[in-house]
C-alpha positions in Angstrom: 0.0 -12.9 -4.8 3.1 -11.3 -4.5 4.1 -8.2 -2.9 3.1 -6.0 -5.5 -0.4 -7.4 -5.1 -0.1 -6.6 -1.3 1.1 -3.0 -1.8 -1.8 -2.8 -4.1 -4.5 -3.5 -1.7 -2.9 -1.0 1.4 -4.7 2.2 1.2 -2.4 5.5 1.5 -4.4 8.2 3.3 -2.5 11.7 2.5 -1.7 14.8 5.3 -2.7 12.0 8.1 -2.1 12.7 11.1 0.0 15.9 10.0 0.6 17.4 6.6 3.2 15.8 4.4 2.4 12.7 5.8 1.7 9.5 4.0 -0.4 7.1 6.4 -0.7 3.6 4.9 -3.4 2.0 6.2 -3.1 -1.9 6.3 -6.7 -2.8 7.6 -7.5 -3.0 3.9 -5.1 -6.3 3.8 -6.6 -7.7 6.6 -9.9 -7.5 4.8 -8.5 -9.3 1.6 -8.0 -12.9 1.9 -5.9 -13.2 -1.1 -3.8 -10.3 0.3 -3.8 -11.6 4.2 -2.7 -15.2 3.0 0.2 -13.8 0.8 1.6 -11.4 3.8 1.5 -14.8 5.7 3.2 -16.8 2.9 6.0 -14.5 2.5 6.4 -13.8 6.1 6.7 -17.7 6.4 9.0 -17.8 3.5 11.3 -15.3 5.3 11.7 -16.7 8.4 11.2 -20.4 9.0 14.6 -21.5 8.7 15.4 -19.4 11.5 14.4 -21.8 14.5 11.1 -19.8 15.3 8.5 -22.4 16.9 6.0 -19.7 18.2 4.6 -16.7 17.2 3.0 -13.9 19.4 0.7 -11.1 18.1 0.1 -7.8 19.4 -2.7 -5.8 19.2 -4.3 -3.0 20.2 -7.2 -1.0 19.3 -6.3 1.8 21.8 -3.2 3.5 19.7 -5.4 5.3 17.4 -6.5 7.5 20.5 -3.1 8.6 21.2 -2.9 10.7 18.0 
């Protein structure tokens, strides 16, 4: 899988939250096993030689409520 495949999975919502803005919804990447695995592989490839030994994920579902 390539970055191009991942891009094809990302959904674009025009004019959200305001006219003229293209919102990129990456939720679809999380739902597609191949796309998500490819994202992890590409991130690993990019950062594996930088000496990181831990990764932290921050997530909030309240962000959309603030728009």
